[in-house]
N, C-alpha and C positions, 0 to 999 in steps of 0.2 A: 616394472624395475627400470632401472637406468645404472646399471652396474659400472664402475670405475673398469676399464679395461685398460689403459694407457698413461704410465705419466711419465711427461719427456720435459726435460729443462735443455735451454739453450742461452748461450752467451757469446758474447763475440771479443775478441782480443780489444778492437777500437775501444768499447766502452767498458773496461774490467770489471766497474764496480754493477755493473745492470744483470740480473738473470730473469728470463722469463720463464712461468712452467705451464702446460698445456697438457690439462686432465680430459681423455678421453672418455667416453661413454659406450655400452651397446648398441645405443639408440642416436649411433652417428654423428653425434655432437661432441664441438671441441671447447673448452671453457679456456681464457687467457688468463692468467697472474701475473704479474712482476712484484720483484723485489729489489732492493740497491743496501751496497755494501757488504764488502766480503762474500762475493759469488761464490767462489769454491768452496767458500766454507757452507755457505747454506745449500749447495749443490750437494757435497757430502752427505748431507741431513735428509734431503729428500729420499734419493737412493737408499741410502744405508736404512732411513728408520721409517719414516714418511711412507713410502710405495708400496712395501714390503706388506704394510697395515692396510693403507688405502683401499689399494687394489683387490677388486671384487664385491668394494661397499656401492651400500645405495649412495650417489651422487645426492640425490636429493635431501637428506638428512647433513644437513649443514652447519648444524647446533650441534649433533653429537659429534660432530669433526671437528669442528672448532672446538669442544670442551675437551677433546681427548687428545690433539696437537697443541692448544694453550698452557697444558697442563703437564710439561716434562717433571721429569723428577726435581732436576736444579734449571732454573734460567729461568720461571715464569717470573711475572711482575718485571720484564725487562723488555730489552729490543733485541735480544740476542740471537743468532743463529738460528735456535730452532723455531722464535715466535717470529724470524723474519721469514722464514719457510712456511711455519701455520699460515702467517700473513700471504704470501704466495697462492699457496693453495685455497686459503680461502675467496681470493679475489676469483679465481678458475671458477668453484663453485657457485659462486654468485653471478656469472657470467653466465655459465650452463643455466641457470634458475631461470635467467631473463630469454634467452632462447629457447627454452624449451616452449615457454608459454607465449612467445611472440610477443615480449613487453620488455622497456628498458628498465634495467637496474631499478630508479630510480620508483619506477610502479610497482615492482617489486618487492623494495621496502616498504610501502603502503601508501604510496603515492606522493608525486610533488607538493611542495607547498609554496612553489614560485615558480615559473617557467624561464626564470631568467636570475643569475646571480652578479652582483658588483667583482668585478677581479682586481686586484693590484699586480705592478711587474714587480720581480723581484729581479734588481739590477745584474744580474751575471753575464759572464758573456759565451762565447760560442764554446770555451773549452774547461769552465766552471764545473769543478766536479767530477771531469772525466778521469782523473789520473786516482794515486792512493789518497792525494789531500785536496784543499782549497785550494786554486790560482791565487798567489800575491801577484801584484801588479807592482813591475820594475820599472825604474826611470826609460829604460829601455824599450817598451811593449810597446810595440804600435797597436791599434785598433784594425782588425781584420775585416770587418763589415760594419754595417751601419746600426747594428743592434751589441756594440761592445759595450755592453753597458755598463760594466765594471769599469773599465777603463773612463766611459765618461762619467761616472762620477767620482773618481778620485782626481780628475782634471779639468771637468766643467759640467758641475752638476747641475748648473742653472740652464745652458744648453740641453740638457738631460731633461729635466723636467719637461721645458717648452716643447722636446720632441715627444713626450707621453701625449702631452694634452694635444698635439696633433693628433696624436691617433687615438683620440677619447679617452683615455686614462687618466683618472683623475686619484691614482695614489700609487705607493711605489716604497719601495724598499732598499734601504741600504745600508751598507757596513763598513765604515772607515775609523772604526777606530780599531777592530782587527790588526794592522799591522803594529800596533803601540804592544799587545799586550806580552808579545814574545819576551822582551827585556827583562820583564820583573816575573815571567810565571803566569802571568796576570794577577799579582797581588795588589801591586799598586799604579795608580796613572800619575804622573809628573804635569803639571798645568800647562807648560806647553805644547804638551800631546794632548793632554783635556783639550784646548783652545783647537790644536787642530784638528783632533776630531770632531768638532763643533762644528768646524766652519763650513764644510758642506749642506749643513743644514742651514744655516744661516744664509748661503748662497741661492739656495735654493728658495727661501722663503721671501727673501729680495725680491728676488725674479719674478714668481710668480703667485705672490700672498697666501691667501686662503683657497686658491683653486685648485692645490693637490694636497693631499693627505699625506704624512711620511712615514713609515715605518724605520724604527732604528734594528738592526739583527747587531748581536752582542757573541751570538753563537758560544756560548757556556763557556767564554776564554778566561772569566773574570772572577777573583773572588770576592767575597758581599760587600768587603768595604769598596775595595775597586770600582763596583758596580753602582755603589750608593754615589761616588762622585760626578761619575758621569749621569746618570739620571738625575742627579739634581742638577749638572749641568746643563741638560736636555729641558729643563721644567719650561723655561718660558719661549721656546719656540713651536709649542703647539703638536708636540709627537701624536701621533695615534696610539701608536703601543712602544715596549721597547721588549723585545724579545729575547724571551733565553737569555739574561742576565748574568746569571752566577753558573760556575763549573759543575757544580753537582744538582742538576735541576729536580735531582729525587729527594733533597735534602728541603722538604717543606719547609719546616720550622725557619731556615736562615731565609728561605724564600718570602715567605710570610712577614719576617721583621724587615726584609728590605722594603714589601709594600704597604707598610705603615708608616716609613719613614721618607718616602717620594709621592711627588704629584702626577708623575706619570704612569699609564696603564702598563702592564706587565702583562706579557703573552706566552705562555708556556702550555704544554711541549711538545714538540713532533719526538722529542728522544725518547717520551716514554712508552711503556708497554701494557698493553691491560687496562681492562675499566677500573681493575682496582687502584691500580697505582693514582689514576684520574680520580677516582674517587676521595682517594688521602688527600690531595690537590688540592680538590673542590673545597673539604671539610677542612682544612688548614687556613681556606680562607687566603691562599698563595697566590694565586691568578686573578686577572679582569678579563683576558680573553683565553680561551681552551683554543690551543693547536694540534691537530693530531696530524699523524700522517698512517696511512692505513697499509701502507706494505713494510710497516716498523711494529705499531702497536695489536696486529691480530687480524687486521685485514677488516671487511665488512662487518662478521657480524659480532666484533668487537667493539667496530665505528659508530655501530649505532648505538649500543650500549650508552657510549661513551656519548654522544649525544644527548642520550637523554638524561644522562646526569648533568650535562651544562644545561639543559634546559630546567631541571628540576631546583638547578643551584642559582637559575636567570642568569646566565653566564653567555657572550655570544659563542659562537662554533667558526673556526676558520681552517679549513684542510690544505695540509701541504705540499707545494709539489717545486721540488729542487731537483729532482731525481728521473724519471723514465715516463712516458705518454701513459703507458695503462694505470699506473698510479694517480694520474692526473685526469684520467677520464673516472676513474672508480670516486675518488672524490670528489669532483665535480657532481656524481650522483646524490654523492652522501649531503655536498651543503643544497641542492635543491630539493632534497627528503627533508632536512633536518630544521626543524622551526626557528632554532633563535640562529642557523647561520646566517651568516655577516660578509664573509669574501669566500673567493677560490684564488689561491694562488695561483699566477703564469710566471714562463718566464721567456717575455717573446721572442730571445736570440734563438731558443730551444726551440718552439714551437713553428719559427720560419726557418729551421736548418733542420738539425739532425732529428727530431721527435720524425719529422715526415719523410725520412729514409727507412723508416722500422717499423709503422703502422699505418694502416687502410686509411685511418678515421683519425681525429683531432678537433677537440672544442671550436667553435665561433663564436670568438669576438669581437662584438660591432660596439662602439662608445661605449667603452669599457664595462659592458657586460656580456656573461659566457650565459649563449643562449643554451638549452636544453637537448643533448640527444634524444634522437627519437627510436633508434636502429634496437633493437633487440639484442637484451645482454648489457655490456657493458658499452659497446657500440664502434668497438673496434678491434683487428685481428693483428695479428702481425704478417707483415709483407712475405709471400712465402720467399723470396730470394735471400730473407735473413739467414735463415737456417743451411742452404749453400754456398754463403759465403765463405771464403778461404779461411779466414779469420772463426768462422764459429767451432762450437764444442758443444755438438748434440748428445744427449744420454738418452735412452729409454727404457724405461721397465714396462714389463708387461706386453699386450699383443697391440700392438699399434694396428690403427684402421689401416 
């Protein structure tokens, strides 16, 4: 047997969106999971609904646990608190599975298709996503280190591209249109704002030519008509993809209509939850690249189903990371396993700083490629000192080791 004996949640005030879950079994193993956004809501779901049901059950039966947790009476096919909680638990159970058998998760999934995968740098800064929302850059903001890349793409996109190339990155993602959405609630974008948003892409192309692939992130801020204008403006700049262009990425009809009218590939969507949503996205022929976040979509159990759907529809797969280190490790294992995966997203600012303050191991990036972890399970654990921080909130259910 491998009964669950304890479920523990840990969060820290410094990173209020992040929450970790540790699942302990009677064989003396601990699995680590994670999710992001609404940490307190997820904590409540885990302790009020999940832990009382999960404790005493066989941790090896990952699929039945997933099927139960992914089907709350309300909230399925979403990325709500119930599904984020299910995602974190699922990641912990896969971590346990790998540790139990002494193999990395990508091997537990059925084996790696590749031993390394290409990465791109999401050009966020050190404080991005740390608070209630995304950080916006003001005229008085100053870079706080060499990897404050959001400030860099706002003020010196050409220099940023050269910096990334010097470190071996050959792909980057930026979001210069975001500041212009608020004025109209994303309903329209004027020509002057459109040109201002296009300028960083033009400067990068002029500086580095075809040595850099560039992705445009639109953060689901725009109406379909405004997204159409932005995408059409990007068409001559050889953009690799435009990500989450419309405000409701679950409106697959509107997304498919947009895709038919533009010549830039669409990537979507980290915001969707569950395999059914991705099946509907693909059946609508509404995306060119499938992006998923394993801490939001249902974990690796749903993630591998989504990867299979992408493969069946001959679509590339690109796991998301701009949230936490455990999700990054989980995404990497799926990207190594899934046949159509083309990228694993990273943020060099977080890899170089606060991710290292939280976990024991992080992915190794060499010449723009991320290498396969070789440790059992997800290949990382929460540093022991995290739970003892003054700003830590730790809750336990069951009988801890």
